[in-house]
N, C-alpha and C positions, 0 to 999 in steps of 0.2 A: 300826845300830839301825833298828827297824821305824818307820814314820811312821803316826800315827793320822790318820784322815780329817779330824778338826777337833780344835781345843783349846777347851775350856769354861774360862772364868775365874770365879772368885768375884769379884764386883765389890769394888774396893778399899774396905777399911774396912767391909765388909758386916757382920761379926760385931761390930765394934768401936762402930758406929753404933747397933746394935739395943737394947742397954740404956739408952742415953739417950733414944732415942724413946719406949721404954715408961714410963721414970721422968718425962720431961717431959709425957707425955699427947699428943704429936703424932704418933704412929705412923700414925694414919689420916688426920686432918686436920691442915693447917697451911699456912704461907705459901709453902714451898717448891713446891707444887703449881703455883700460878699463875705463880711464878718460872720453873719448868721450861716450862710452856705458852708463855710469852712468849718465851723464850729459843729454843725450838723453832720457834715460828712465825717469828721473825725469821731463823733459819738456813735455813729453807725457802723464806721469801719470801712468806708469805701473811699475810692480816690477823689470823687466829685459829687457835689450836689447842687441843684439849681432851684431857687424858690420860685414858685408859680402862683398864679392867682386863685387856684382851688385844686383840690384832688383829682377831680374829673378833667380839668384843663391839663393837669400834668400827665394823666394818661393819653390825652389827645397829642400832647407834645412829644411824648415818648413814641406813640405810633408814627407820628410824621418823621421823627428823627431815626427811627430805626430802618427806615426805608425797606419795609417789607415788600416782597414782590406782590404786584397787584393780583387779586383774586386769591391770594393764599390762604391756607386754612388757619384759623385762630381758635383755641379751645379755651373755655371758660367753665368755672364751677356752676353748676344748676342752681345751687342755692347761694345767691349773692346779691349784690346790688345791680339792680337793672340798667343803670348808666353803662356798665361794662359791655354787656352784649349790644346795647343800642349803639355805642361808638363803633364797635367791631362791624355791625351792619353798615352803618352810616359811612364808613371809610371804605366799603366796598369788599370787604374780606368774607370769607365764607366762615360761617358761625357753626361750631360744635360744642355741645355740652358734655360734662362729665358729672356724675352723681356725686353728692357729698357722702361723708361717712357720719355716723351719729355721735360718734365720741368727740370729735373736734369740730364737727360741722363744717370742716374744710374739704377740699377736693380729696376724692379717694385714690390713692396712687395706683392700687390694683385695677381700678376701672379706667384709669388714664392709660395704662398699658395695653388695654384693650382696643382702644381707638385711635391713639397716636399713630401717626404714619409719616412717610416722606413729605407728604403734602403740608404738614404740620409745619408753620413758620414760628408760631408763638403760643405759649401757655400762659394764661393769666389766672394766678391763684389768689383767693382773698383769705387773709388772716381776720376771721370773724370776731368781734366783740373782744379783742385783745388776746384772744388765744390762738397761737399759730397753728396752721395746718401742717401736715407732714411734708414741709417743704424741702428738706433734705433729701428725702426719697424721690420727690418729684423733679428736684434738680438733676438727679443721676438719670432719670428716665429722659428728660428734654435734651441732656447733653448727649446721651446715647443716639438720639434721634437727629441731632443736629438743629434742634429747635431752640428759641430764647425763652427764657422764664421772666415774667414780669410779676411782681409782688404787689398787691393791693394792700398797703399797710395804713389805710386811714385811720383803723382803729388800733393800731399795734406798735407805737413808738416805745421802745425800751424792753420789748419781749425778745426772745432769743431761742434758737433750736441748736443744740450742741456747742453752746458758747459762742455761736454766731448770731449777731443781731438781725431780726427781720429787717429787710431793706438791703442786705448784703448777701443773701443767700443767692438770689438769682442774678440775672444779667442787669436788670433795672428794677425800680420800684418808685412808688409814689405815695405819699403821706397827706393827711389833711389837717388843717389848723382851724377848723369851724369851732364854734363856741362850745360844743360838747366834748371836744376832743381833748386828749392829753395836754397837748400844746394848744392854747387857743389866742391867736392873733385875729379873731373876729373875722375870720376867712382866710383863704389862701392854703397854701401847702408847700411841700417839697418833693422833687424828684431826685433819686440817687442812682448813680450808675457806675459800673466797673470800667467802662471805657471813657476816658476824658473827651474823645473826639465826639461822642455821643452828646455829652454836656455842652460842647460848644455849638452844636447844631441846634440844641434846644435854646441855648441862650440867643442865638441869631434869631430864632422864630419869635421868642418873646419880645425881643427888641422892636419888632414890627406891630406889637399890640399898643393899643392906646393906654396912656398913663391914666391913673385915678385922682381925682381932685377933691376939693373941699365938700362938694356934694355928697361924694361917696363916703367920705370920713364922717361926716355928720350923721348919715343914714346909719352906718355900722355902729357907732357909738350910741345912738338912740336905740337900735333895734337890741343891741347887745345888753344895754342898761335895763331895757324891759324884761329881758330873758332873766337876767340876774335878779330883778326884783321880785318877778312872780314865782321863782324857785326858792327865794328867801323863806326859812322855815316860818317866820311870823306871817308874811304875806300869804304863803301858801296856805297856811291853816286857817287864817281869818277870811280868805277870799276865794282862792282858786279851789281849795280842797272842797269848800261848801258847795260851789258851784257845780263841780264834778259829782258830788255824792248825790244831789238832789236833781240834776239834769234827767229829763226824761229818757228812758232807755230804748233806743232804736234798734234796728237790725244790726248784726256784728258787722256787715259789709259796709254800713255806712259810719262805722266808729272812727272817724278821722283823727280825733284827738288823740286817742290811745295808740292809734297806729303810728309807725315811725316812717312810712314811706307811702307815697300816693303815687299811682300810675301816670297822672297828668304832670309829674315832676321831672320827667325823664328828658333832659335837654341840656345844652350848654349856654342857655340864655341866662345872662348876668354872671356867668362864671369865667369868662375869659378876660383879658386884660393882663397888666403887669403887677407884680407883688410890689408893695411899697416899702421905702425905707422905714417909714414910721412903724409898720407892722414888724418888721425885722427887729427893731429896738425891743418890742414887746417880747418877741420869740427868744431873744438872747437873754432877757431877764428871766424868763420862765425855765429855760433849760437848766438853770442852776438849782431849780427846786424841784423838777420832774421826777426825779428818782425818789425823792423822800415822799412825795404825793403818790407815787406808784406802790411804794411799799405799804402805805396805809391802806389804799384802795384793795391791794392783793389781800393783805390781812383780814380786812372786813369781808372780802369774797370768800376766802377760804374759811372764815368762821361760819358764815351763813351756809355755805355749802356743806360743811361738815357735820352741821346740826340737821340738815335736811336730806342728806344723801340717801339714807335708808327709806325715804318716802318719795323722791323725785329722782329723775335721772338729769344729770347736768352736763353741759359742755364742760370739758376739762382737758388739760394738755395730754399729749400722746405718751408722755414718759417723764421720768425724773430728768432728762436731758433738755427738757424744754421748759422754759419759764414764760409766764402769761403776766398781762399788766390789768387782767380783767376790767376793761374799760366798762364792760356790762356783764352781770352775771345772767347766763341763759339756761333756764330750765325747760325742759321737754314736758307739757302738761297737757294731758287729754282734756276735752271740754275747756279749752283754753279761754274762751270768752266769758264763760260762767265763772271760772275760777278768778279772772281778772275782776269782774263786777263784785264778786263776794269779798275778795281782798280790799277792793276801794271802799267798801262799806265798813270795814275794820281798820281804815286809816292806812293802807298800803297801796300806794299809786304805782302802777305797773305800765310797761309798754310791750307792743307787739308789732308784727309786720315790718319791722325795721328791714329785714332782707326778705327776699321773695323767691319762689320757685320761678326762676327766670325762663325755663324752657316752656312752662305753661303760658307766660306772657308774650313768648316770641314764636309761638306755633311752630316749632321745629318738627312736629309729628312724633317726636319720641316722648316717653314718660320716664321720670326719674323718681322711684318711689320715696326714696330717703329726702329729696328736696320737697316732695309733696308733703311728707309728714313733717319736716322742719317748719315749713310756713304755717302749717295748721297747728303746731304745737308749741312753737319756741315762745316763751314768755320771759320778760327781763324783769328781773327783781332788784330792788334798790340795795346797794351796798357801797354807794360813794364814800369818799374819804372824809367827808363831813360827818358822818354818822358815828357815833359811839359805840363801844362794845355793847353797852346797855341796849341801845337801839337796835342794834343788829340781832340780839339775844330776843327782844321783843318781837322784831319782824319775824324772826324764825318760828316763834310759838305761834304766831297768828297765821302764818302760812301752813304750819303743820295742821293746825285746827281747821283750817279751810279744806285742805285737800283730804283730810281724813273724813270730814262731815259729807263731802261731795263723792266720797269713794273712788277718788283718782289717785290716791297714793299707791306706791308699790305695795305696801302691805295689804291694802285692799283687794287690788288686782290679783296678787299672788293668792289670796284666800278664796277667790271666786270660781 
């Protein structure tokens, strides 16, 4: 059977809880929001957390609540989600990039030291694909320069650095609860902060946002149900995979389905509003099982990486003091598009261009070679928790065969 790149689940009892939320009148507002915020803050190890309508909305609310001086400098990783620099520019801050390192794919602390200055008001670091960046070192650098550190934890719930959970290392952070994330409430997210006063400012700003109603609920239920259906193994193999395998092969730049990000998606359209009490109920239920699912996902990822490490370079934690949740397994693969195509023919669905070289998209005039390489080579291999060890082993064998046949494995390149 073919293996899908990921498996989307409809949150447990999502449809069953919906009528009750509507009839009770607590679809939008209710006590579960505060309960979820408190449970999340405790799990991360921070004084406060505030539920938001999306991860990117969370970053927007954080920027507004931090009251950074107008025109001040904000530094972002060159290899990250383009919404981050988009917001920095939109809010009138001076944007500066720092290159990523190839081991963690996160911001390189040594490169940050070269560019941070007294003008820097904040640094935004992204923990990509569930593998934390070297945020402990970056936090020391930002503190020394009087700058704030904001963590992008959209992929990284449950990971840690030196025993400190991601989301508690910097001054503030934001998480995502979209359908592919560790906690899936069919959208939404959470911001965490060390300063409770920041939390109150964020809550005040959110209270002015419009509430979500029955139309939003129905749309999210139908959309998530569709995603869950098409990634179900039976439906994927009988329909989706066949369509992918036999679809005409166009230019790599037009491959929108395999790509995880498209340039026309950089906006806040449809991402603002208020988080709902209905979603908080879903989140509270999932938090009870998140650690167990993380353990299975991590075991699958480490098994896959262990069998292929001699052939491919992988994104991995910076050391034994770092734990990852491996939301996605990222391999650095030369000739990525051809490898992806050949893997699909063998029954392995993959994903690429989830993150981009933002410096190239925002025309800063600078070039960042590691970010350029990461965009060109990062390929996501399936290792989601629904896969058995036998399926992981089968996938590893097929991947090894493809990279060997195409001459892109480490073995072949070292021998050339």
